[in-house]
C-alpha positions as CSV (number, residue, x, y, z in Angstrom):
1,X,59.4,74.7,7.5
2,X,59.4,76.7,10.7
3,X,62.1,79.3,11.3
4,X,63.9,79.0,14.7
5,X,62.2,81.1,17.3
6,X,65.4,83.0,17.9
7,X,64.8,84.9,14.7
8,X,61.4,86.1,15.9
9,X,59.4,84.0,13.4
10,X,56.0,82.8,14.5
11,X,54.6,81.3,11.3
12,X,55.9,78.7,8.8
13,X,57.3,79.9,5.5
14,X,56.2,78.7,2.1
15,X,58.3,77.3,-0.7
16,X,59.3,80.6,-2.2
17,X,60.4,82.1,1.1
18,X,62.5,79.0,1.6
19,X,64.1,79.7,-1.8
20,X,65.1,83.2,-0.8
21,X,66.4,82.0,2.5
22,X,68.5,79.6,0.4
23,X,69.8,82.4,-1.7
24,X,70.4,84.8,1.2
25,X,72.1,82.1,3.3
26,X,74.8,80.9,1.0
27,X,72.8,79.2,-1.8
28,X,75.1,81.1,-4.2
29,X,76.8,78.8,-6.7
30,X,79.3,76.6,-5.0
31,X,78.4,77.1,-1.4
32,X,77.0,74.4,0.9
33,X,75.2,72.6,-1.9
34,X,72.1,74.8,-1.6
35,X,71.4,73.7,2.0
36,X,68.9,76.0,3.7
37,X,70.5,78.0,6.5
38,X,68.6,80.7,8.3
39,X,70.5,84.0,8.1
40,X,69.3,87.5,7.8
41,X,65.8,86.3,8.5
42,X,64.8,89.6,10.2
43,X,64.3,90.9,6.7
44,X,61.7,88.4,5.8
45,X,59.8,88.2,9.1
46,X,59.3,92.0,9.3
47,X,61.0,91.9,12.7
48,X,63.5,94.4,13.8
49,X,67.1,93.1,13.5
50,X,68.8,91.8,16.6
51,X,72.5,92.2,17.4
52,X,73.4,88.7,16.3
53,X,71.6,89.2,13.0
54,X,73.7,92.2,12.1
55,X,76.8,90.1,11.9
56,X,75.7,88.4,8.6
57,X,74.4,91.6,7.0
58,X,76.6,93.8,4.7
59,X,77.6,96.7,7.0
60,X,80.6,99.1,6.3
61,X,81.4,100.9,9.5
62,X,84.5,102.9,8.5
63,X,85.3,105.2,5.7
64,X,87.5,103.7,3.0
65,X,91.2,104.7,2.9
66,X,92.2,106.0,-0.6
67,X,95.3,104.5,-2.2
68,X,97.6,106.5,-4.6
69,X,98.4,105.4,-8.1
70,X,101.6,103.4,-8.2
71,X,104.2,103.8,-10.9
72,X,103.3,100.4,-12.3
73,X,99.6,101.2,-12.5
74,X,100.5,104.6,-14.2
75,X,102.5,102.7,-16.8
76,X,99.5,100.4,-17.4
77,X,97.2,103.4,-17.9
78,X,99.6,104.9,-20.4
79,X,99.9,101.6,-22.3
80,X,96.1,101.3,-22.6
81,X,95.6,105.0,-23.5
82,X,93.9,105.9,-20.2
83,X,96.4,108.6,-19.2
84,X,95.9,112.0,-20.9
85,X,97.3,115.5,-20.4
86,X,94.9,118.0,-19.1
87,X,95.3,121.6,-17.9
88,X,92.8,121.3,-15.0
89,X,92.6,119.0,-12.0
90,X,90.1,118.1,-9.3
91,X,91.8,120.5,-6.9
92,X,91.4,123.4,-9.4
93,X,87.7,122.9,-9.6
94,X,87.4,123.5,-5.8
95,X,88.5,127.1,-6.2
96,X,85.0,128.5,-6.5
97,X,83.7,131.9,-5.2
98,X,80.5,130.4,-3.9
99,X,77.9,127.8,-4.6
100,X,74.1,127.1,-4.4
101,X,72.1,124.0,-3.8
102,X,70.8,121.9,-6.7
103,X,67.1,121.0,-6.2
104,X,65.2,118.3,-7.9
105,X,61.9,118.8,-9.8
106,X,60.0,118.5,-6.5
107,X,62.1,121.2,-4.8
108,X,64.1,118.8,-2.6
109,X,67.7,119.2,-2.0
110,X,69.8,116.7,-4.0
111,X,72.9,117.3,-1.9
112,X,74.7,118.6,-5.0
113,X,75.8,122.2,-5.2
114,X,76.5,124.3,-8.4
115,X,79.8,126.0,-8.3
116,X,80.3,129.6,-9.3
117,X,83.8,130.5,-10.4
118,X,85.5,133.9,-10.7
119,X,84.7,135.5,-14.1
120,X,88.5,135.9,-14.7
121,X,89.0,132.1,-14.6
122,X,85.7,130.9,-16.1
123,X,86.8,130.9,-19.7
124,X,89.9,128.9,-19.0
125,X,88.0,126.4,-16.8
126,X,85.3,125.8,-19.5
127,X,87.9,125.4,-22.2
128,X,89.8,122.8,-20.1
129,X,86.6,120.9,-19.4
130,X,85.6,120.9,-23.0
131,X,89.0,119.5,-23.9
132,X,88.5,116.7,-21.3
133,X,85.2,115.9,-22.8
134,X,86.9,115.6,-26.3
135,X,89.4,113.2,-24.9
136,X,86.7,111.2,-23.2
137,X,84.3,110.9,-26.2
138,X,86.4,111.7,-29.3
139,X,90.0,110.6,-28.7
140,X,91.0,114.3,-28.1
141,X,89.6,115.7,-31.4
142,X,88.8,119.3,-30.4
143,X,86.8,119.9,-33.5
144,X,83.8,118.3,-31.9
145,X,83.8,120.9,-29.1
146,X,83.2,124.1,-31.1
147,X,79.4,123.9,-30.6
148,X,79.6,122.6,-27.0
149,X,79.3,124.7,-23.8
150,X,79.8,123.9,-20.1
151,X,76.4,124.5,-18.6
152,X,77.3,124.0,-15.0
153,X,79.7,122.3,-12.6
154,X,78.2,120.6,-9.6
155,X,79.9,119.3,-6.4
156,X,78.5,116.3,-4.5
157,X,78.5,117.1,-0.8
158,X,78.2,113.6,0.5
159,X,80.1,110.3,0.0
160,X,83.8,109.5,0.1
161,X,85.1,111.2,-3.0
162,X,82.9,114.3,-3.3
163,X,83.0,114.3,-7.1
164,X,82.4,117.1,-9.5
165,X,79.6,116.5,-12.1
166,X,80.1,118.5,-15.3
167,X,77.1,119.2,-17.6
168,X,78.0,119.6,-21.3
169,X,75.4,121.1,-23.6
170,X,75.2,121.0,-27.4
171,X,74.2,124.5,-28.3
172,X,72.7,123.5,-31.7
173,X,70.1,121.0,-30.4
174,X,70.2,121.5,-26.6
175,X,71.2,117.9,-26.0
176,X,73.3,117.4,-23.0
177,X,75.7,114.9,-21.3
178,X,77.6,114.6,-18.1
179,X,81.0,113.5,-16.9
180,X,82.6,113.4,-13.5
181,X,85.9,114.7,-12.1
182,X,87.3,113.0,-9.0
183,X,90.4,112.4,-7.0
184,X,92.2,109.4,-8.4
185,X,92.2,106.3,-6.2
186,X,93.9,103.1,-7.2
187,X,91.0,101.0,-5.9
188,X,88.5,102.9,-8.0
189,X,90.7,102.6,-11.1
190,X,91.1,98.9,-10.6
191,X,87.4,98.6,-10.2
192,X,86.7,100.5,-13.4
193,X,89.2,98.4,-15.4
194,X,87.7,95.2,-14.1
195,X,84.2,96.4,-14.9
196,X,85.4,97.1,-18.5
197,X,87.0,93.6,-18.8
198,X,84.7,91.3,-16.9
199,X,81.2,92.8,-17.1
200,X,78.9,93.1,-20.2
201,X,79.2,96.9,-19.8
202,X,81.9,99.1,-21.3
203,X,83.1,102.0,-19.2
204,X,85.0,105.0,-20.4
205,X,87.4,106.8,-18.0
206,X,90.7,108.7,-18.1
207,X,93.3,109.7,-15.6
208,X,95.5,112.8,-15.6
209,X,98.0,112.8,-12.7
210,X,96.0,112.8,-9.5
211,X,92.7,113.3,-11.3
212,X,90.2,110.8,-12.5
213,X,87.6,111.5,-15.2
214,X,84.6,109.2,-15.6
215,X,81.8,109.1,-18.1
216,X,78.2,109.3,-17.0
217,X,76.7,105.8,-16.7
218,X,73.1,106.1,-18.0
219,X,70.3,104.6,-15.9
220,X,67.7,105.1,-13.3
221,X,69.3,105.4,-9.8
222,X,68.7,102.2,-8.0
223,X,67.1,103.7,-4.9
224,X,64.7,105.8,-7.1
225,X,63.9,102.8,-9.2
226,X,63.0,100.7,-6.1
227,X,61.0,103.5,-4.7
228,X,59.0,104.6,-7.7
229,X,59.1,101.9,-10.5
230,X,58.3,98.6,-8.9
231,X,54.6,99.4,-9.1
232,X,54.9,100.2,-12.8
233,X,52.3,98.1,-14.8
234,X,54.9,97.5,-17.5
235,X,57.4,96.0,-15.0
236,X,58.6,92.5,-15.8
237,X,59.6,91.3,-12.3
238,X,61.0,88.0,-13.5
239,X,63.5,89.7,-15.9
240,X,64.4,92.2,-13.2
241,X,65.1,89.4,-10.6
242,X,67.1,87.5,-13.2
243,X,69.3,90.6,-13.7
244,X,69.7,91.0,-10.0
245,X,70.9,87.4,-9.6
246,X,73.5,88.0,-12.4
247,X,74.5,91.3,-10.9
248,X,75.1,89.6,-7.6
249,X,77.3,87.0,-9.3
250,X,79.3,89.7,-11.1
251,X,80.0,91.6,-8.0
252,X,81.0,88.6,-5.9
253,X,83.3,87.0,-8.5
254,X,85.3,90.2,-9.1
255,X,85.0,91.4,-5.5
256,X,83.3,94.7,-6.0
257,X,81.7,95.8,-2.7
258,X,79.1,98.2,-1.4
259,X,76.6,97.6,-4.1
260,X,73.5,98.9,-2.3
261,X,70.8,100.7,-4.3
262,X,72.5,104.1,-4.2
263,X,75.6,102.7,-5.9
264,X,74.0,101.2,-9.0
265,X,71.6,102.2,-11.7
266,X,69.0,100.3,-13.6
267,X,69.1,100.6,-17.4
268,X,65.7,99.8,-18.8
269,X,65.5,99.0,-22.5
270,X,62.1,98.2,-24.3
271,X,62.4,94.9,-26.2
272,X,60.1,93.9,-29.0
273,X,57.9,92.1,-26.5
274,X,59.0,93.0,-23.0
275,X,61.3,95.2,-21.0
276,X,65.0,94.4,-20.7
277,X,66.9,95.3,-17.5
278,X,70.6,95.8,-16.9
279,X,71.9,96.7,-13.4
280,X,75.1,98.7,-13.6
281,X,77.5,99.6,-10.9
282,X,78.4,103.3,-10.7
283,X,80.7,103.4,-7.7
284,X,84.0,101.4,-7.7
285,X,86.0,102.6,-4.7
286,X,85.1,99.4,-2.8
287,X,87.0,97.1,-5.2
288,X,88.9,94.5,-3.1
289,X,88.9,96.4,0.1
290,X,86.6,95.0,2.8
291,X,87.1,91.8,4.7
292,X,83.5,90.6,4.9
293,X,82.4,88.3,2.1
294,X,78.8,89.7,2.5
295,X,80.0,93.2,1.4
296,X,80.6,91.8,-2.1
297,X,77.1,90.4,-2.4
298,X,74.3,93.0,-3.2
299,X,71.8,90.5,-1.8
300,X,73.0,91.3,1.8
301,X,72.3,95.0,1.7
302,X,69.1,96.1,3.3
303,X,68.6,98.8,0.8
304,X,68.1,96.1,-1.8
305,X,65.4,94.2,0.0
306,X,62.6,95.2,-2.4
307,X,64.4,93.2,-5.1
308,X,64.8,90.2,-2.7
309,X,61.0,90.4,-2.0
310,X,60.3,90.2,-5.7
311,X,62.4,87.1,-5.8
312,X,60.3,85.6,-3.0
313,X,57.3,85.7,-5.3
314,X,58.8,85.1,-8.7
315,X,62.0,83.0,-8.6
316,X,62.5,79.2,-8.2
317,X,65.8,77.5,-7.1
318,X,66.2,76.0,-10.5
319,X,66.0,79.5,-12.1
320,X,68.4,81.0,-9.6
321,X,71.0,78.3,-10.3
322,X,70.5,78.7,-14.0
323,X,71.2,82.4,-14.0
324,X,74.2,82.0,-11.7
325,X,75.8,79.4,-14.0
326,X,75.0,81.5,-17.1
327,X,76.7,84.6,-15.6
328,X,79.7,82.8,-14.4
329,X,80.2,81.1,-17.8
330,X,80.0,84.4,-19.5
331,X,82.5,85.9,-17.2
332,X,84.8,83.0,-17.8
333,X,84.5,83.6,-21.5
334,X,85.4,87.3,-21.1
335,X,88.5,86.2,-19.0
336,X,89.7,84.0,-21.9
337,X,89.1,86.8,-24.5
338,X,90.9,89.5,-22.5
339,X,93.5,87.1,-21.0
340,X,96.6,89.3,-21.8
341,X,95.1,92.5,-20.5
342,X,93.6,90.9,-17.4
343,X,96.9,89.2,-16.7
344,X,98.8,92.5,-16.9
345,X,96.3,94.0,-14.5
346,X,96.4,91.1,-12.0
347,X,100.2,91.2,-12.0
348,X,100.0,94.7,-10.8
349,X,97.3,94.1,-8.2
350,X,99.2,91.2,-6.6
351,X,101.9,93.7,-5.6
352,X,99.6,96.5,-4.6
353,X,98.5,97.5,-1.1
354,X,94.7,97.8,-1.5
355,X,93.6,96.8,2.0
356,X,94.8,95.9,5.4
357,X,96.3,92.6,6.4
358,X,93.4,91.9,8.8
359,X,90.8,92.4,6.0
360,X,92.8,90.2,3.6
361,X,93.0,87.4,6.2
362,X,89.3,87.7,7.0
363,X,88.2,87.6,3.4
364,X,90.5,84.7,2.6
365,X,89.1,82.8,5.5
366,X,85.5,83.4,4.5
367,X,86.1,82.6,0.8
368,X,87.8,79.3,1.9
369,X,84.6,78.5,3.8
370,X,82.4,79.6,0.9
371,X,84.2,77.4,-1.7
372,X,85.0,74.7,0.8
373,X,88.7,75.0,-0.1
374,X,92.0,76.1,1.3
375,X,93.3,77.8,-1.9
376,X,92.8,81.3,-0.5
377,X,94.9,80.6,2.6
378,X,98.2,81.5,0.9
379,X,96.9,84.9,-0.3
380,X,98.9,87.9,1.1
381,X,97.3,90.7,-0.9
382,X,93.8,91.5,-2.3
383,X,95.2,91.1,-5.8
384,X,96.1,87.5,-5.0
385,X,92.6,86.9,-3.5
386,X,91.0,88.2,-6.7
387,X,93.2,86.1,-8.8
388,X,92.3,83.0,-6.9
389,X,88.6,83.8,-7.3
390,X,88.9,84.3,-11.1
391,X,91.1,81.2,-11.4
392,X,88.5,79.0,-9.6
393,X,85.8,80.4,-12.0
394,X,87.8,79.5,-15.1
395,X,88.7,76.1,-13.8
396,X,85.0,75.3,-13.3
397,X,83.8,76.8,-16.6
């Protein structure tokens, strides 16, 4: 099969390359019957992208607008024990005297800065942060904090939310843990709640007024994994590609966007024979926001190309389809188990403003094309779009 000359290809592709073109071009379950369509081919021909090619890639050009927590969402958070009283907020942590850069083990700037607080406020700040940790890990039992200390508070100097990362140390055995303090955003909260309901991963988070507290999600940062671990002799590329296919399905079905390699981690677990991989999202502020369908598919992000290239060598169409069907069936099962909770959440989302009318209309149109249906045409909010996506999934499985 020869790629059209307008994509810059000069040589025919083999069967596996055709497979990845199938996956990249809409071979996702339910779209175009697996017909090969040449899209995003600049990635596989090692040619620089052309302006026309960029239209089908996942590109976010504008900073996301945060949305405040509505009264209805606040009630939901209280009902499910997500809202807790705290004596410190995200804004309070910004009142530092000075800061210094955090360097990695190779002396490179990590773009995090350690905050130094006034001595007169340090005791109260540390007590409040230990209390938050007790709520996050032990249902507010302060007895577990007597031997804990706050080692440092770091501020992320890049990204939309500029979160604080708090390092908690066990003074008995020097074990440590992290949690994050952020400005609360309704999109992020909905993303976290959907992750807890629909994914195979449990997430722990709390809110307190305008502040969001998230647990640390353990794993190797995706960009570091792709840069340093793909040459590991113990790597099992087939299992890794399988997990990426499933991760792609999870993100698309529940409309979680911007899942490039900097926004997920790879959790590696040694099995009795091989390595087991789980890709976990760590950034949820692009839940149901963008209008482009490709933004909700990790396969379209250039930062993830190393995983796609593995698929070129190791995956077959039959395997891709199998893993897609498996993941969607598992999601449908979780929807049935958590039906009451998910229904409460979707009832709220249907009435929320989580994006612009233009983005909602664009996504509805693209999903209608994807599923070859008109069921998304009546959607007026992102909550309604998500509900239709999940309803279609349950109807099929």
